[in-house]
N, CA, C and O atoms as a GROMACS GRO file, in nm:
protein
  260
    1MET      N    1  12.831  24.626   5.545
    1MET     CA    2  12.897  24.529   5.625
    1MET      C    3  12.802  24.433   5.618
    1MET      O    4  12.681  24.452   5.627
    2GLU      N    5  12.889  24.262   5.590
    2GLU     CA    6  12.816  24.096   5.572
    2GLU      C    7  12.741  24.093   5.684
    2GLU      O    8  12.759  24.171   5.778
    3ALA      N    9  12.625  23.973   5.680
    3ALA     CA   10  12.577  23.962   5.802
    3ALA      C   11  12.726  23.822   5.845
    3ALA      O   12  12.822  23.778   5.782
    4CYS      N   13  12.661  23.797   5.999
    4CYS     CA   14  12.710  23.703   6.071
    4CYS      C   15  12.646  23.585   6.049
    4CYS      O   16  12.523  23.577   6.047
    5THR      N   17  12.735  23.474   6.028
    5THR     CA   18  12.698  23.335   6.031
    5THR      C   19  12.766  23.227   6.163
    5THR      O   20  12.875  23.236   6.220
    6THR      N   21  12.660  23.132   6.182
    6THR     CA   22  12.726  23.068   6.331
    6THR      C   23  12.842  23.059   6.332
    6THR      O   24  12.879  23.089   6.445
    7GLN      N   25  12.946  23.028   6.254
    7GLN     CA   26  13.085  22.967   6.227
    7GLN      C   27  13.146  23.126   6.246
    7GLN      O   28  13.219  23.161   6.339
    8THR      N   29  13.106  23.198   6.149
    8THR     CA   30  13.232  23.330   6.156
    8THR      C   31  13.108  23.430   6.155
    8THR      O   32  12.987  23.411   6.148
    9CYS      N   33  13.199  23.561   6.164
    9CYS     CA   34  13.192  23.718   6.170
    9CYS      C   35  13.299  23.775   6.108
    9CYS      O   36  13.420  23.762   6.127
   10ALA      N   37  13.227  23.849   6.021
   10ALA     CA   38  13.335  23.957   5.922
   10ALA      C   39  13.379  24.079   5.986
   10ALA      O   40  13.432  24.167   5.919
   11SER      N   41  13.366  24.088   6.076
   11SER     CA   42  13.439  24.198   6.210
   11SER      C   43  13.519  24.175   6.283
   11SER      O   44  13.591  24.255   6.343
   12LEU      N   45  13.517  23.983   6.292
   12LEU     CA   46  13.610  23.984   6.384
   12LEU      C   47  13.727  23.903   6.298
   12LEU      O   48  13.709  23.839   6.194
   13PRO      N   49  13.854  23.925   6.373
   13PRO     CA   50  14.007  23.835   6.274
   13PRO      C   51  13.951  23.660   6.271
   13PRO      O   52  13.861  23.610   6.338
   14ALA      N   53  14.026  23.603   6.185
   14ALA     CA   54  13.998  23.447   6.187
   14ALA      C   55  14.083  23.393   6.330
   14ALA      O   56  14.045  23.306   6.409
   15GLN      N   57  14.207  23.471   6.336
   15GLN     CA   58  14.318  23.426   6.414
   15GLN      C   59  14.394  23.549   6.478
   15GLN      O   60  14.380  23.665   6.440
   16THR      N   61  14.468  23.512   6.567
   16THR     CA   62  14.541  23.623   6.615
   16THR      C   63  14.678  23.669   6.534
   16THR      O   64  14.744  23.567   6.514
   17THR      N   65  14.736  23.769   6.489
   17THR     CA   66  14.891  23.745   6.494
   17THR      C   67  14.965  23.686   6.546
   17THR      O   68  14.939  23.620   6.647
   18HIS      N   69  15.082  23.693   6.491
   18HIS     CA   70  15.226  23.584   6.570
   18HIS      C   71  15.246  23.678   6.681
   18HIS      O   72  15.259  23.629   6.793
   19ARG      N   73  15.250  23.851   6.664
   19ARG     CA   74  15.306  23.931   6.747
   19ARG      C   75  15.207  23.913   6.859
   19ARG      O   76  15.255  23.847   6.951
   20GLU      N   77  15.118  23.941   6.872
   20GLU     CA   78  15.016  23.930   6.975
   20GLU      C   79  14.981  23.834   7.108
   20GLU      O   80  14.924  23.854   7.215
   21GLU      N   81  15.070  23.675   7.020
   21GLU     CA   82  15.069  23.563   7.072
   21GLU      C   83  15.223  23.570   7.138
   21GLU      O   84  15.218  23.516   7.249
   22THR      N   85  15.296  23.596   7.122
   22THR     CA   86  15.426  23.579   7.178
   22THR      C   87  15.485  23.651   7.220
   22THR      O   88  15.465  23.746   7.144
   23MET      N   89  15.577  23.697   7.321
   23MET     CA   90  15.627  23.786   7.438
   23MET      C   91  15.837  23.815   7.374
   23MET      O   92  15.899  23.722   7.323
   24LEU      N   93  15.876  23.899   7.387
   24LEU     CA   94  16.044  23.858   7.344
   24LEU      C   95  16.099  23.763   7.409
   24LEU      O   96  16.091  23.744   7.531
   25ASN      N   97  16.185  23.668   7.287
   25ASN     CA   98  16.234  23.566   7.313
   25ASN      C   99  16.363  23.619   7.403
   25ASN      O  100  16.400  23.735   7.417
   26GLU      N  101  16.413  23.512   7.451
   26GLU     CA  102  16.555  23.574   7.473
   26GLU      C  103  16.671  23.665   7.390
   26GLU      O  104  16.729  23.769   7.423
   27GLU      N  105  16.681  23.578   7.264
   27GLU     CA  106  16.761  23.630   7.137
   27GLU      C  107  16.722  23.778   7.118
   27GLU      O  108  16.812  23.863   7.110
   28LEU      N  109  16.588  23.813   7.110
   28LEU     CA  110  16.522  23.944   7.048
   28LEU      C  111  16.535  24.037   7.169
   28LEU      O  112  16.552  24.159   7.159
   29TRP      N  113  16.524  23.971   7.283
   29TRP     CA  114  16.558  24.048   7.418
   29TRP      C  115  16.713  24.141   7.402
   29TRP      O  116  16.732  24.262   7.412
   30GLN      N  117  16.803  24.033   7.374
   30GLN     CA  118  16.925  24.083   7.375
   30GLN      C  119  16.953  24.171   7.258
   30GLN      O  120  17.043  24.253   7.278
   31GLU      N  121  16.899  24.174   7.144
   31GLU     CA  122  16.910  24.248   7.015
   31GLU      C  123  16.850  24.362   7.060
   31GLU      O  124  16.921  24.460   7.036
   32VAL      N  125  16.725  24.397   7.127
   32VAL     CA  126  16.670  24.541   7.153
   32VAL      C  127  16.804  24.600   7.240
   32VAL      O  128  16.851  24.713   7.230
   33HIS      N  129  16.844  24.508   7.316
   33HIS     CA  130  16.964  24.612   7.448
   33HIS      C  131  17.068  24.575   7.351
   33HIS      O  132  17.142  24.507   7.421
   34ARG      N  133  17.107  24.577   7.262
   34ARG     CA  134  17.250  24.570   7.207
   34ARG      C  135  17.184  24.695   7.058
   34ARG      O  136  17.247  24.779   6.995
   35LEU      N  137  17.087  24.667   7.053
   35LEU     CA  138  17.091  24.809   6.971
   35LEU      C  139  17.069  24.946   7.015
   35LEU      O  140  17.095  25.053   6.960
   36PHE      N  141  17.008  24.915   7.142
   36PHE     CA  142  16.989  25.029   7.201
   36PHE      C  143  17.140  25.084   7.286
   36PHE      O  144  17.197  25.191   7.269
   37ASP      N  145  17.173  24.987   7.364
   37ASP     CA  146  17.309  25.071   7.414
   37ASP      C  147  17.415  25.034   7.353
   37ASP      O  148  17.509  25.074   7.422
   38VAL      N  149  17.452  24.981   7.267
   38VAL     CA  150  17.586  24.955   7.149
   38VAL      C  151  17.547  25.051   7.066
   38VAL      O  152  17.596  25.158   7.102
   39GLU      N  153  17.490  25.059   6.983
   39GLU     CA  154  17.443  25.090   6.856
   39GLU      C  155  17.361  25.245   6.833
   39GLU      O  156  17.339  25.325   6.742
   40LYS      N  157  17.333  25.226   6.992
   40LYS     CA  158  17.248  25.360   7.029
   40LYS      C  159  17.123  25.388   6.919
   40LYS      O  160  17.089  25.502   6.886
   41TRP      N  161  17.077  25.296   6.880
   41TRP     CA  162  16.938  25.349   6.798
   41TRP      C  163  16.803  25.406   6.948
   41TRP      O  164  16.808  25.428   7.069
   42SER      N  165  16.719  25.409   6.859
   42SER     CA  166  16.615  25.541   6.936
   42SER      C  167  16.560  25.398   6.974
   42SER      O  168  16.614  25.294   6.935
   43LYS      N  169  16.420  25.402   7.072
   43LYS     CA  170  16.347  25.298   7.094
   43LYS      C  171  16.220  25.268   6.962
   43LYS      O  172  16.141  25.174   6.954
   44SER      N  173  16.235  25.371   6.881
   44SER     CA  174  16.125  25.376   6.810
   44SER      C  175  16.183  25.302   6.685
   44SER      O  176  16.118  25.208   6.638
   45ALA      N  177  16.286  25.334   6.636
   45ALA     CA  178  16.395  25.298   6.552
   45ALA      C  179  16.364  25.161   6.536
   45ALA      O  180  16.298  25.117   6.442
   46ILE      N  181  16.428  25.066   6.664
   46ILE     CA  182  16.432  24.948   6.693
   46ILE      C  183  16.293  24.882   6.679
   46ILE      O  184  16.290  24.773   6.622
   47ALA      N  185  16.187  24.932   6.722
   47ALA     CA  186  16.029  24.925   6.733
   47ALA      C  187  15.999  24.866   6.592
   47ALA      O  188  15.956  24.754   6.566
   48ARG      N  189  16.039  24.994   6.483
   48ARG     CA  190  15.987  24.956   6.351
   48ARG      C  191  16.123  24.829   6.276
   48ARG      O  192  16.094  24.758   6.180
   49GLY      N  193  16.226  24.824   6.324
   49GLY     CA  194  16.349  24.730   6.272
   49GLY      C  195  16.315  24.608   6.306
   49GLY      O  196  16.323  24.512   6.229
   50LEU      N  197  16.255  24.602   6.471
   50LEU     CA  198  16.238  24.450   6.479
   50LEU      C  199  16.109  24.381   6.453
   50LEU      O  200  16.087  24.260   6.460
   51ASP      N  201  16.024  24.479   6.421
   51ASP     CA  202  15.837  24.482   6.408
   51ASP      C  203  15.781  24.426   6.535
   51ASP      O  204  15.716  24.323   6.547
   52VAL      N  205  15.811  24.498   6.612
   52VAL     CA  206  15.749  24.513   6.779
   52VAL      C  207  15.667  24.634   6.778
   52VAL      O  208  15.666  24.722   6.691
   53ASP      N  209  15.573  24.626   6.927
   53ASP     CA  210  15.528  24.760   6.954
   53ASP      C  211  15.623  24.860   7.027
   53ASP      O  212  15.703  24.793   7.093
   54VAL      N  213  15.646  24.998   7.042
   54VAL     CA  214  15.710  25.045   7.044
   54VAL      C  215  15.724  25.052   7.208
   54VAL      O  216  15.824  25.095   7.267
   55LYS      N  217  15.600  24.999   7.272
   55LYS     CA  218  15.529  24.982   7.395
   55LYS      C  219  15.630  24.897   7.465
   55LYS      O  220  15.681  24.919   7.575
   56THR      N  221  15.655  24.783   7.376
   56THR     CA  222  15.743  24.649   7.434
   56THR      C  223  15.886  24.684   7.426
   56THR      O  224  15.937  24.642   7.529
   57VAL      N  225  15.954  24.727   7.369
   57VAL     CA  226  16.107  24.786   7.324
   57VAL      C  227  16.101  24.887   7.454
   57VAL      O  228  16.210  24.882   7.510
   58ARG      N  229  15.989  24.996   7.536
   58ARG     CA  230  16.020  25.041   7.652
   58ARG      C  231  16.057  24.965   7.766
   58ARG      O  232  16.156  24.969   7.840
   59ARG      N  233  15.949  24.890   7.761
   59ARG     CA  234  15.948  24.788   7.846
   59ARG      C  235  16.081  24.687   7.896
   59ARG      O  236  16.120  24.660   8.010
   60CYS      N  237  16.128  24.648   7.769
   60CYS     CA  238  16.261  24.576   7.740
   60CYS      C  239  16.367  24.662   7.787
   60CYS      O  240  16.450  24.606   7.858
   61VAL      N  241  16.388  24.816   7.757
   61VAL     CA  242  16.509  24.840   7.754
   61VAL      C  243  16.510  24.897   7.952
   61VAL      O  244  16.610  24.926   8.018
   62ARG      N  245  16.377  24.897   7.995
   62ARG     CA  246  16.382  24.940   8.096
   62ARG      C  247  16.447  24.830   8.206
   62ARG      O  248  16.484  24.856   8.321
   63GLN      N  249  16.450  24.729   8.152
   63GLN     CA  250  16.493  24.596   8.256
   63GLN      C  251  16.637  24.588   8.198
   63GLN      O  252  16.670  24.626   8.085
   64ALA      N  253  16.738  24.520   8.316
   64ALA     CA  254  16.861  24.551   8.354
   64ALA      C  255  16.924  24.435   8.248
   64ALA      O  256  16.893  24.316   8.254
   65ALA      N  257  16.982  24.469   8.188
   65ALA     CA  258  17.083  24.366   8.042
   65ALA      C  259  17.156  24.258   8.160
   65ALA      O  260  17.233  24.169   8.123
   0.00000   0.00000   0.00000
């Protein structure tokens, strides 16, 4: 393991990823509901297809369309 300096540490990420920073926008929320209700995709398939966590898809599906 590399030693930490005052500015950076090898064990910590330099920045957060886009997925960590944003919640579902309206367009993505509608797409999750369309895929689940109309196309009959599974929650895990939706998560893989849209590159979001399956827990996010579960939470979205629980909300009324």
